[in-house]
C-alpha positions as CSV (number, residue, x, y, z in Angstrom):
1,M,-0.8,2.3,18.4
2,E,1.8,-0.5,18.4
3,N,-0.9,-3.0,19.3
4,F,-3.2,-1.6,16.6
5,E,-0.5,-1.9,14.0
6,E,0.2,-5.5,15.0
7,I,-3.5,-6.3,14.8
8,L,-3.7,-4.8,11.3
9,R,-0.5,-6.6,10.2
10,K,-1.8,-10.0,11.4
11,D,-5.2,-9.4,9.8
12,L,-3.9,-8.3,6.4
13,H,-1.3,-11.1,6.4
14,Q,-3.9,-13.8,7.2
15,F,-6.3,-12.4,4.6
16,L,-3.8,-12.0,1.9
17,Q,-2.2,-15.4,2.6
18,S,-5.7,-17.0,2.3
19,M,-6.0,-15.4,-1.1
20,Q,-2.5,-16.7,-2.1
21,E,-1.3,-13.1,-2.5
22,V,1.5,-13.3,0.0
23,D,3.6,-16.1,1.5
24,E,3.7,-17.1,5.1
25,R,7.0,-15.4,5.4
26,L,6.9,-11.8,4.2
27,P,9.6,-10.5,1.9
28,E,12.2,-8.1,3.1
29,C,13.1,-5.3,0.7
30,P,14.9,-2.5,2.5
31,D,15.1,-0.2,-0.6
32,V,11.3,-0.2,-0.8
33,E,10.8,0.1,2.9
34,D,13.2,3.0,3.0
35,K,11.0,5.0,0.6
36,W,8.0,4.8,3.0
37,E,8.7,7.9,5.1
38,G,9.2,10.2,2.1
39,I,6.2,8.8,0.3
40,A,4.0,9.1,3.4
41,K,5.0,12.7,4.0
42,A,4.1,13.6,0.4
43,Y,0.9,11.5,0.4
44,I,-0.7,12.5,3.7
45,P,-2.0,15.9,2.6
46,D,-3.9,14.4,-0.4
47,G,-4.9,11.3,1.6
48,I,-6.3,13.1,4.5
49,R,-8.2,15.5,2.2
50,E,-9.9,12.5,0.5
51,F,-10.4,10.4,3.6
52,Q,-13.7,11.8,4.8
53,D,-15.6,11.3,1.5
54,F,-13.5,8.4,0.0
55,P,-11.9,6.5,2.9
56,S,-11.3,3.3,0.8
57,A,-9.6,5.2,-1.9
58,S,-7.5,7.2,0.6
59,L,-6.3,4.0,2.1
60,G,-6.2,1.7,-0.9
61,W,-4.2,4.1,-3.1
62,M,-1.3,3.5,-0.6
63,M,-1.4,-0.2,-1.3
64,Y,-1.1,0.5,-5.0
65,I,1.8,2.8,-4.3
66,G,3.6,0.0,-2.4
67,M,3.1,-2.3,-5.4
68,A,4.4,0.3,-7.8
69,V,7.5,1.0,-5.7
70,A,8.2,-2.8,-5.6
71,K,7.8,-3.0,-9.4
72,M,10.1,0.0,-9.8
73,W,12.7,-1.6,-7.5
74,D,12.6,-4.7,-9.7
75,T,12.9,-3.0,-13.0
76,E,14.9,0.2,-13.0
77,W,15.7,1.0,-9.4
78,D,18.9,2.9,-10.4
79,I,16.6,5.4,-12.1
80,Y,13.5,5.4,-9.8
81,S,15.6,5.5,-6.6
82,E,16.9,8.9,-7.6
83,I,13.4,10.5,-8.0
84,D,13.0,12.9,-5.0
85,D,9.2,12.5,-4.7
86,L,8.0,9.1,-6.1
87,Y,4.5,9.8,-4.9
88,A,4.2,13.1,-6.8
89,Y,5.8,11.3,-9.8
90,M,3.0,8.7,-9.8
91,R,0.2,11.1,-8.9
92,D,1.0,13.6,-11.5
93,K,0.8,11.1,-14.4
94,R,-3.1,11.2,-14.3
95,G,-4.0,12.9,-11.1
96,Y,-4.9,11.6,-7.6
97,D,-8.3,10.2,-8.6
98,S,-6.9,8.0,-11.4
99,M,-3.7,7.0,-9.7
100,D,-5.0,3.5,-9.1
101,E,-5.7,3.1,-12.8
102,Y,-2.3,4.5,-13.8
103,I,-0.5,2.1,-11.5
104,R,-2.5,-1.0,-12.6
105,Q,-2.2,-0.2,-16.3
106,D,1.1,1.6,-16.8
107,V,3.3,0.4,-13.9
108,L,2.0,-3.1,-13.2
109,L,0.9,-3.6,-16.9
110,L,-2.3,-5.3,-15.9
111,Q,-5.4,-5.7,-18.0
112,G,-8.6,-7.8,-18.1
113,A,-9.2,-10.2,-15.2
114,D,-5.9,-9.5,-13.5
115,Y,-6.7,-5.7,-13.5
116,T,-10.1,-6.3,-12.0
117,A,-8.9,-9.0,-9.5
118,L,-6.3,-6.6,-8.1
119,E,-8.9,-3.8,-7.8
120,K,-11.1,-6.2,-5.8
121,V,-8.3,-7.4,-3.4
122,T,-7.0,-3.9,-2.8
123,G,-10.6,-2.7,-2.2
124,E,-11.2,-5.5,0.3
125,C,-7.9,-4.7,2.1
126,A,-8.8,-1.0,2.3
127,S,-12.2,-1.8,3.7
128,R,-10.8,-4.2,6.3
129,V,-8.3,-1.5,7.4
130,Y,-10.9,1.2,7.5
131,N,-13.2,-1.0,9.6
132,A,-10.4,-1.7,12.0
133,L,-9.6,2.0,12.2
134,M,-13.2,2.9,13.0
135,H,-13.3,0.3,15.7
136,Q,-10.5,2.2,17.5
137,H,-13.1,4.9,18.3
138,L,-10.5,7.7,17.8
139,E,-11.8,11.2,17.9
140,P,-11.5,12.8,14.4
141,G,-8.9,15.6,14.2
142,T,-6.8,14.3,17.1
143,K,-3.2,13.3,17.2
144,E,-4.4,9.7,17.9
145,A,-6.6,9.7,14.9
146,F,-3.8,11.0,12.7
147,N,-1.4,8.3,14.0
148,G,-4.0,5.6,13.5
149,Y,-4.4,6.7,9.8
150,V,-0.6,6.7,9.3
151,V,-0.4,3.2,10.8
152,C,-3.0,2.0,8.3
153,L,-1.2,3.6,5.4
154,R,2.1,2.0,6.5
155,Q,0.7,-1.5,6.6
156,L,-1.1,-1.1,3.3
157,Y,2.1,0.2,1.7
158,L,4.1,-2.7,3.1
159,F,1.6,-5.3,2.1
160,G,1.2,-3.8,-1.4
161,A,5.0,-4.2,-1.8
162,A,4.8,-7.8,-0.4
163,M,2.1,-8.7,-2.9
164,Q,3.9,-7.3,-5.8
165,L,7.2,-8.9,-4.8
166,K,5.4,-12.3,-4.7
167,R,3.8,-11.7,-8.1
168,M,7.3,-11.1,-9.5
169,G,8.5,-14.4,-8.1
170,Y,10.3,-13.3,-4.9
171,H,9.7,-15.7,-2.1
172,M,11.1,-15.7,1.4
173,T,12.0,-19.2,2.5
174,K,13.7,-20.3,5.7
175,M,17.4,-21.2,5.2
176,N,18.7,-24.3,7.0
C-alpha cells in the first residue's frame, strides 16, 4: 500500500500542479493533518456505504472536507479545533448527499464560475483516484481493498487542504 499511496500522491500532485492548484512544494499544516484520523474514522461508514453506487462522490467528498478543514484552520481554528467530530459537523448541515454544496457555498464561499471550476477539479481528482484504485485489482470486501480505499481518502484529504491553503495565499518556498 505504501507504493500505491506514493503513486497516488505523485499523480495528484502532478495533475493539480499542472492546473495551478498546488505549488511544487506542498504546504505543511500539522493542525489540519492531525484532524485526518478522527475525520476518517467518522467518515468511513458513510463513505463505504456510498462507494459502490457513487464512487466519485465517496472519494471526492473527502477532498472537499480537506478544503473545509484548511479554511476553518485559517479563519477560526480556536473554535473549530474544539469540535469533537468535524465530519459530522459538516455532514449534518445539509446531509451527506449535499455536503459538497455546503462546503463550496457556506464554508469556501464560492459561487458562479469558481463554484463550478472547483466541482470539475474535484471530480477529476476523484475519478483519477478511483481509476488508480480499480487498477490495483483488490478483491472487494478484503482488508487490502479497505486499506486501498483509506489510502485514497487520505491523499484526497491532504490535497484538498493543500489546494485550499494555496487559494488562501499560503505558499511553501525553500529557505536559503
